[in-house]
C-alpha positions as CSV (number, residue, x, y, z in Angstrom):
1,M,105.8,-162.6,54.1
2,S,103.6,-159.7,55.0
3,T,101.2,-160.3,57.9
4,V,98.3,-158.3,56.4
5,D,96.1,-161.3,56.0
6,A,97.8,-164.7,55.9
7,D,94.5,-166.4,55.1
8,R,94.1,-164.6,51.9
9,P,97.1,-164.9,49.6
10,E,95.7,-162.4,47.2
11,T,96.4,-159.6,49.7
12,T,99.7,-160.9,51.1
13,F,102.8,-159.6,49.4
14,P,106.4,-160.8,49.7
15,K,109.0,-158.7,51.5
16,I,109.9,-155.8,49.2
17,V,113.6,-155.9,48.1
18,P,114.9,-152.3,47.6
19,P,116.6,-151.2,44.4
20,D,120.2,-152.4,43.9
21,E,122.7,-150.7,46.1
22,Q,125.7,-151.6,44.1
23,A,124.3,-150.2,40.9
24,H,123.4,-147.1,42.9
25,R,127.0,-146.6,44.0
26,Q,128.3,-147.2,40.5
27,A,125.9,-144.5,39.1
28,V,127.0,-142.0,41.7
29,A,130.6,-142.7,40.8
30,R,130.0,-142.4,37.1
31,H,128.3,-139.0,37.6
32,A,131.5,-137.8,39.3
33,Q,133.4,-138.7,36.1
34,L,131.2,-136.9,33.6
35,T,132.1,-133.6,32.0
36,K,130.3,-131.3,34.4
37,P,130.7,-129.9,37.9
38,A,129.6,-132.4,40.5
39,G,125.8,-132.1,41.2
40,S,125.4,-129.4,38.6
41,L,122.4,-131.2,37.0
42,G,120.6,-131.4,40.3
43,R,117.7,-133.9,40.4
44,L,118.4,-135.2,37.0
45,E,121.5,-136.8,38.5
46,E,119.4,-138.3,41.3
47,L,116.9,-139.7,38.9
48,G,119.5,-141.4,36.8
49,V,121.0,-143.0,39.9
50,W,117.6,-144.2,41.0
51,I,116.8,-145.7,37.6
52,S,120.2,-147.5,37.6
53,A,119.4,-148.9,41.0
54,C,116.0,-150.1,39.9
55,Q,117.4,-151.7,36.7
56,G,120.4,-153.1,38.6
57,T,122.9,-151.8,36.0
58,C,125.0,-148.7,35.3
59,P,124.6,-146.9,33.1
60,P,120.9,-147.3,33.0
61,R,118.9,-148.1,29.8
62,P,116.3,-145.7,28.5
63,F,112.8,-147.2,29.1
64,A,111.8,-149.3,26.2
65,R,108.2,-149.9,27.1
66,P,106.7,-147.4,29.5
67,R,103.1,-148.3,30.1
68,V,100.1,-146.4,31.5
69,V,97.3,-148.5,32.9
70,L,94.1,-146.5,33.4
71,F,91.8,-147.9,36.1
72,A,88.2,-146.8,35.6
73,G,85.5,-147.1,38.2
74,D,82.4,-145.3,39.4
75,H,81.6,-144.3,43.0
76,G,78.2,-144.1,44.8
77,V,79.1,-140.7,46.3
78,A,78.7,-139.1,42.9
79,A,75.0,-139.1,43.5
80,E,75.6,-136.7,46.4
81,G,76.6,-133.8,44.1
82,V,80.3,-133.9,44.9
83,S,81.4,-133.4,41.3
84,A,80.9,-130.8,38.6
85,Y,80.1,-133.7,36.2
86,P,77.5,-136.5,36.3
87,S,78.5,-140.1,36.8
88,E,77.8,-141.1,33.2
89,V,80.9,-139.2,32.2
90,T,83.0,-142.1,33.5
91,E,81.7,-144.4,30.8
92,Q,81.9,-141.6,28.2
93,M,85.5,-140.9,29.0
94,V,86.4,-144.6,28.8
95,T,85.2,-144.4,25.2
96,N,87.3,-141.3,24.7
97,F,90.4,-143.1,26.1
98,L,89.8,-146.0,23.7
99,T,89.5,-143.7,20.7
100,G,92.6,-141.7,21.6
101,G,90.9,-138.4,22.4
102,A,91.9,-137.7,26.0
103,A,94.7,-135.8,27.6
104,V,96.3,-139.1,28.7
105,N,96.5,-140.2,25.1
106,V,98.2,-137.0,24.0
107,A,100.6,-137.1,26.9
108,A,101.4,-140.7,26.3
109,T,102.2,-140.1,22.7
110,N,104.4,-137.2,23.7
111,A,106.3,-139.3,26.1
112,D,106.6,-142.4,23.9
113,A,104.3,-144.4,26.2
114,T,101.3,-146.6,25.6
115,V,97.9,-146.7,27.3
116,R,95.8,-149.6,28.5
117,V,92.3,-149.0,29.9
118,V,90.7,-151.4,32.4
119,D,87.2,-151.4,33.7
120,I,87.3,-152.2,37.4
121,A,83.9,-150.8,38.5
122,V,82.3,-148.7,35.8
123,A,78.5,-148.5,36.5
124,T,77.6,-149.7,33.0
125,D,78.7,-152.4,30.6
126,T,81.9,-151.8,28.7
127,P,83.7,-153.7,25.9
128,S,84.8,-157.1,26.9
129,L,88.3,-156.2,25.9
130,I,88.7,-153.9,28.9
131,A,86.3,-155.7,31.3
132,A,88.1,-158.9,32.0
133,H,89.0,-157.8,35.5
134,K,85.7,-156.0,36.4
135,V,84.8,-156.5,40.1
136,R,81.4,-154.9,40.2
137,R,79.3,-152.0,38.9
138,S,80.2,-148.9,40.8
139,S,81.3,-148.9,44.5
140,G,79.0,-148.0,47.4
141,A,78.2,-144.5,48.6
142,I,80.8,-144.4,51.4
143,N,79.1,-141.7,53.5
144,R,76.3,-144.2,54.3
145,E,77.4,-147.7,53.3
146,D,80.5,-149.8,52.7
147,A,82.2,-149.4,49.3
148,L,82.8,-153.1,48.8
149,S,82.3,-156.5,50.4
150,E,85.2,-158.4,51.8
151,A,85.3,-160.7,48.8
152,E,85.2,-157.7,46.4
153,T,88.0,-156.0,48.2
154,T,90.1,-159.1,47.8
155,A,89.1,-159.5,44.2
156,A,90.0,-155.9,43.4
157,I,93.5,-156.2,44.9
158,A,94.0,-159.5,43.1
159,A,92.9,-157.8,39.8
160,G,95.5,-155.0,40.3
161,R,98.2,-157.6,41.0
162,A,97.2,-159.6,37.9
163,I,97.3,-156.5,35.7
164,A,100.8,-155.6,37.0
165,D,102.0,-159.1,36.2
166,E,100.4,-159.0,32.7
167,E,102.2,-155.7,31.9
168,I,105.6,-156.7,33.4
169,D,105.5,-160.1,31.7
170,G,104.6,-158.3,28.5
171,G,107.8,-156.3,28.7
172,A,106.8,-153.1,30.5
173,D,109.8,-151.6,32.2
174,L,108.1,-148.5,33.8
175,L,104.5,-148.4,35.0
176,I,102.2,-145.5,35.5
177,A,98.7,-145.9,37.0
178,G,96.0,-143.6,35.8
179,D,92.5,-143.1,37.2
180,M,89.0,-142.2,35.9
181,G,85.9,-142.1,38.0
182,I,83.5,-139.4,38.9
183,G,83.6,-139.0,42.7
184,N,87.0,-140.5,43.1
185,T,88.6,-137.4,44.6
186,T,86.0,-137.6,47.4
187,V,86.9,-141.2,48.1
188,S,90.6,-140.5,47.9
189,A,90.3,-137.6,50.3
190,V,88.6,-139.8,52.9
191,L,91.2,-142.5,52.6
192,I,94.1,-140.0,52.9
193,A,92.5,-138.2,55.9
194,A,92.0,-141.6,57.6
195,L,95.6,-142.7,57.0
196,T,97.2,-139.4,58.0
197,D,94.8,-138.5,60.8
198,T,93.8,-135.3,59.2
199,E,90.6,-133.3,59.7
200,P,88.0,-133.3,56.8
201,V,88.2,-129.6,55.9
202,A,92.0,-130.0,55.2
203,V,91.5,-132.6,52.5
204,V,88.5,-131.1,50.6
205,G,89.5,-129.9,47.1
206,R,87.7,-128.6,44.1
207,G,88.1,-131.9,42.1
208,T,86.5,-131.4,38.7
209,G,86.0,-127.7,39.4
210,I,83.0,-127.6,41.8
211,D,81.6,-124.3,43.0
212,D,81.2,-123.3,46.7
213,A,77.9,-125.1,47.1
214,G,79.5,-128.2,45.7
215,W,82.5,-127.8,47.9
216,M,80.2,-127.7,51.0
217,R,78.3,-130.8,49.8
218,K,81.6,-132.6,49.3
219,A,82.9,-131.5,52.7
220,A,79.8,-133.0,54.4
221,V,80.1,-136.3,52.5
222,I,83.8,-136.5,53.5
223,R,83.0,-135.7,57.1
224,D,80.3,-138.5,57.2
225,A,82.5,-141.0,55.4
226,L,85.4,-140.3,57.6
227,R,83.3,-141.1,60.7
228,R,82.8,-144.5,59.3
229,A,86.4,-144.9,58.1
230,R,88.4,-143.8,61.2
231,P,87.6,-146.9,63.3
232,V,89.2,-149.2,60.7
233,A,92.1,-146.9,59.6
234,G,94.7,-149.3,61.0
235,D,93.5,-152.1,58.8
236,P,94.2,-151.4,55.1
237,L,91.8,-154.1,53.8
238,A,89.0,-153.0,56.1
239,L,89.6,-149.3,55.1
240,L,89.3,-150.2,51.4
241,R,86.1,-152.1,52.1
242,V,84.5,-149.4,54.2
243,A,85.7,-146.2,52.5
244,G,87.5,-147.0,49.3
245,G,86.4,-148.4,46.0
246,A,87.2,-151.2,43.6
247,D,89.3,-149.0,41.4
248,I,91.4,-147.6,44.3
249,A,91.9,-151.2,45.7
250,A,93.0,-152.4,42.3
251,V,95.5,-149.6,42.0
252,S,96.8,-150.5,45.4
253,G,97.4,-154.1,44.4
254,F,99.0,-152.9,41.1
255,L,101.5,-150.6,42.9
256,A,102.4,-153.1,45.5
257,Q,102.9,-155.9,42.9
258,A,105.1,-153.6,40.8
259,A,107.4,-153.2,43.7
260,A,107.3,-156.9,44.5
261,R,108.3,-157.5,40.8
262,R,111.1,-154.8,41.1
263,T,109.6,-152.6,38.4
264,P,109.7,-148.8,38.8
265,V,106.5,-146.8,39.0
266,L,105.9,-143.1,38.3
267,L,103.0,-142.0,40.5
268,D,100.3,-139.5,39.3
269,G,98.0,-137.4,41.5
270,L,95.4,-137.7,44.2
271,A,93.6,-141.0,43.5
272,V,96.8,-142.9,42.7
273,G,98.3,-141.2,45.8
274,A,95.6,-142.6,48.0
275,A,96.1,-146.0,46.5
276,A,99.8,-145.7,47.1
277,L,99.3,-145.1,50.8
278,I,97.3,-148.3,51.0
279,A,99.9,-150.1,48.9
280,E,102.6,-149.1,51.3
281,E,100.6,-150.5,54.2
282,L,100.1,-153.8,52.3
283,A,103.7,-154.0,51.2
284,P,106.0,-152.0,53.4
285,N,108.9,-150.3,51.5
286,A,107.1,-150.5,48.2
287,R,107.6,-146.8,48.0
288,K,111.3,-147.4,47.3
289,W,110.2,-148.3,43.8
290,W,108.1,-145.2,43.2
291,L,108.7,-141.6,42.1
292,A,106.2,-138.8,42.4
293,G,105.6,-137.4,38.9
294,H,104.0,-134.2,40.1
295,R,102.2,-132.4,42.9
296,S,98.5,-132.2,42.4
297,A,96.6,-129.0,43.1
298,E,94.3,-131.1,45.3
299,P,95.3,-130.2,49.0
300,A,95.2,-133.9,50.2
301,H,98.0,-134.8,47.7
302,A,100.5,-132.9,49.8
303,L,99.7,-135.2,52.7
304,V,100.4,-138.2,50.5
305,L,103.8,-136.9,49.4
306,D,104.8,-136.1,53.0
307,Q,103.6,-139.5,54.3
308,L,105.6,-141.4,51.6
309,D,108.6,-139.0,51.8
310,L,108.4,-138.4,48.0
311,T,109.5,-135.1,46.3
312,P,107.5,-134.5,43.1
313,L,109.3,-133.8,39.8
314,L,106.8,-131.2,38.6
315,D,104.4,-128.7,40.2
316,L,102.2,-127.4,37.4
317,G,98.9,-127.0,39.2
318,M,97.4,-130.1,37.5
319,R,94.5,-132.0,39.0
320,L,93.2,-134.0,36.0
321,G,94.2,-137.5,37.0
322,E,94.3,-140.1,34.2
323,G,98.1,-140.4,34.7
324,A,98.6,-137.1,32.8
325,G,100.8,-135.5,35.4
326,A,103.1,-138.5,35.6
327,L,103.4,-138.6,31.8
328,A,104.3,-134.9,31.8
329,A,107.3,-135.9,34.0
330,L,108.3,-139.0,32.0
331,P,110.6,-137.1,29.6
332,L,112.7,-136.0,32.5
333,L,113.4,-139.7,33.4
334,T,114.4,-140.4,29.8
335,L,116.8,-137.4,29.9
336,S,118.3,-138.5,33.2
337,C,119.0,-142.0,31.7
338,R,120.6,-140.5,28.6
339,V,122.8,-138.1,30.6
340,L,124.2,-140.9,32.6
341,A,124.6,-143.3,29.6
342,E,125.7,-140.9,26.9
343,M,127.7,-138.0,28.4
344,A,131.5,-138.3,28.0
345,T,133.7,-138.7,31.0
346,F,136.6,-136.2,31.6
347,E,139.0,-138.9,30.4
348,E,137.1,-139.7,27.2
349,A,136.7,-136.0,26.2
350,G,140.2,-135.0,27.1
351,V,138.8,-132.4,29.5
352,T,140.6,-131.5,32.7
353,G,138.7,-132.6,35.8
354,P,138.3,-130.7,39.0
355,T,141.4,-129.9,41.0
356,S,141.8,-131.8,44.3
357,D,142.6,-130.1,47.6
């Protein structure tokens, strides 16, 4: 078992078992038999092999129920003017998600995925349908106070684990975590800087599109929050409590539990990336079950990808969050499955294979 906190089982994850090596070898061997020059489909071949290993079978099955879980939560730092939008937009966007009007809804439809919205820390009341796992209203302003109490940190991680279990038990065979919360790029930047030992100025991005004055305010907030975060950077639970948020903590639990349940995850951008760094601390080698859907335009996201040793599938300059970047990449996973499963072999097609030396 993990030794993160043996006294709190909600934050203790089992040892992560990597994807199946035998299925991996079988997929590599099958690719060598398909009617194409070896390696000619580039990363599509690697993706298909990875999916085979995750599913423990070759050829892999196209995903039957890819599922986006969108974690919504407010952050006290929004009051510091770090975003181009006011904090009430979080609640308004939750309504937009539920009525199908957001980018994540369009992207999910395009990728044959479905979307679930959960309120983890929205500052106002939301429909009971999405608030079953709510931890609190908003998280603290991390530049001057803790984001959460110890009990709330534990509760948020437990919520993320429970949500992952609900989705996997309901048949989800690929998970995507999305995020919505004004101020969450500021919080994410602080966590990433603390975990990668990076200076504040290197992680400050434009977020929702702030101007230069907003960027300076955001930089000051990140600087002050990072002073509070650095002393606890070696303890993922303490770091979430001091400088995180209930939504980020819940996503961390969600990602770690997906790996524990041997379910592949397609990661999105900055906020999910910050949670992924925490999840890897909570459950070492969880990253073996993750792919990076895209590279965010936020500068701190590059640090996440480097730390987790993940190469993104897309680089489109996106910085929306919501899971939209991961969903843009999902059709590539579908294609990689179908290539490995449906292409003919040289023998089946009656095509002469490569000559041997």
